[in-house]
Each structure stands twice: as structure tokens, then as C-alpha cells.
C-alpha positions in Angstrom: -45.3 20.8 151.7 -45.8 17.7 153.1 -43.5 14.9 152.5 -46.7 12.3 152.1 -47.8 14.7 149.0 -44.4 14.4 147.5 -44.2 10.3 148.2 -47.9 9.7 146.2 -46.6 11.8 143.5 -43.4 10.1 142.9 -45.3 6.7 143.7 -47.7 7.5 140.9 -44.9 8.0 138.5 -43.6 4.4 139.2 -46.4 2.9 139.0 -47.6 4.7 136.0 -43.9 3.7 134.5 -44.6 -0.2 135.6 -47.7 -0.4 133.7 -46.6 1.1 130.4 -48.3 4.1 130.4 -47.1 7.2 128.2 -48.2 10.1 130.6 -49.4 10.4 134.2 -51.9 12.9 136.5 -50.2 14.0 139.9 -52.4 15.9 142.0 -52.3 19.0 143.8 -49.2 20.7 143.0 -46.8 22.1 144.8 -43.3 24.0 144.0 -40.9 21.4 145.4 -42.7 18.8 143.1 -41.8 21.2 140.4 -38.2 21.8 141.0 -38.4 17.7 141.4 -39.8 16.8 138.1 -37.5 19.4 136.5 -34.0 17.9 137.6 -35.7 14.7 136.3 -36.0 16.5 132.9 -33.3 18.0 132.7 -31.8 14.5 133.6 -33.6 12.4 130.7 -35.5 10.8 132.9 -38.9 12.1 132.0 -39.5 13.9 128.9 -41.3 17.1 130.0 -44.2 18.0 132.3 -46.8 21.1 132.0 -48.4 22.4 134.9 -52.0 23.5 134.7 -53.6 25.8 137.1 -50.8 26.1 140.0 -53.0 29.3 141.6 -55.5 26.7 143.0 -55.3 22.7 143.5 -53.8 22.0 140.2 -52.6 19.7 137.9 -49.3 18.7 136.8 -49.0 16.6 133.8 -45.7 14.2 133.0 -45.0 12.9 130.0 -42.6 9.8 130.8 -40.1 7.7 129.2 -40.1 4.6 130.2 -36.5 5.2 132.0 -37.6 4.8 135.8 -36.7 1.8 137.4 -37.5 3.0 140.7 -38.1 7.1 142.4 -39.0 7.9 146.3 -39.2 10.2 148.3 -37.9 10.4 152.0 -40.5 11.3 154.3 -38.7 12.1 157.4 -36.4 14.8 157.5 -32.6 13.8 157.2 -30.3 16.9 157.0 -26.8 15.7 155.0 -23.7 17.6 155.0 -21.7 18.5 151.7 -18.6 16.1 152.7 -21.4 13.4 153.2 -23.2 13.6 149.9 -21.1 10.9 147.7 -21.5 8.7 151.1 -25.4 8.9 151.0 -25.8 8.6 147.1 -23.3 5.3 147.6 -26.3 4.0 150.2 -29.2 4.8 148.5 -28.7 4.4 145.1 -28.5 0.8 143.5 -25.2 1.5 141.7 -23.0 4.6 140.9 -23.1 4.6 137.3 -27.1 6.2 137.3 -29.6 8.0 139.4 -29.6 10.8 141.4 -30.6 11.7 145.1 -32.3 15.2 145.5 -31.9 17.7 148.2 -33.2 21.0 149.4 -30.2 23.5 149.6 -30.4 27.0 150.4 -29.5 27.6 146.7 -33.0 25.8 145.5 -33.6 22.3 144.9 -30.5 20.4 143.3 -29.3 16.6 142.2 -26.4 15.2 144.2 -23.9 16.0 141.2 -25.2 20.3 141.4 -24.6 20.1 145.6 -21.6 18.6 145.8 -20.0 20.6 142.5 -21.6 23.9 144.9 -20.5 22.6 148.3 -23.7 23.1 150.0 -25.7 20.5 152.3 -29.3 20.8 152.9 -32.2 18.4 153.4 -32.6 15.0 151.0 -35.8 15.0 149.5 -35.7 12.5 147.7 -34.0 10.3 144.7 -34.6 7.9 141.7 -33.2 5.7 139.3 
């Protein structure tokens, strides 16, 4: 999956949030975007999402809460060790109270809290707050 596609999808979500929309459609579909959205849903930043026709180009419909301030994909490859996750989080996120860094690890796509709990590192996909 190209990181540009991920960045465009997350930018579409932020733009729809700022316009006050309740839903947004994302094209094309990828499993990494679905995993990223699953973390956002689990943490309460979106209501839910539905994947339509995943075997072709497909479409993801995301139901928004109005809680996302910023959401970005890291467009360059950035490896991070398990012990460096806390420092990266404090550099990237505006406060310690909210927001999540999403990391792809050998255990799958995880947020920074779950990655620290499992003591695994990986590549940073993006963040949201």
C-alpha cells in the first residue's frame, strides 16, 4: 500500500470533520487503512466504518464523531524501537492526555499504548488526535 494513498484518506477524514460532515467516503480500499480505522474506532474517534466491495477498487464509508482534530500519515519510512515509542509520542502529539501514534509491527497494526504493552517496535504509519 502506498503511503500517499493513506495520507489522502486521512486528509479526507480531517477535511470532512472540519466541514462538519457526518460521513466521508474513502477510495481506494486497503487493509492498512482498514486497520488504522479500526484503531480509531476502538479509541472512540470515529463511530464506525463499512467496507464496500473490497476485492475491486472499493470504497470505505466512515461515520464521524466530530472528535478528530488532526490525523496524518507519515509519508516516509520511519522505524521505531519499542524503547523509543514514548519519546516519539511526546515529540509528535500535542499533549500527553490524548492522541495516538499508529505503528505497524510484526504483531499487526497497533497504537503506541498496545505496542508498548507488548514491547514491540515497527514502522510508524501515522497519528491522530
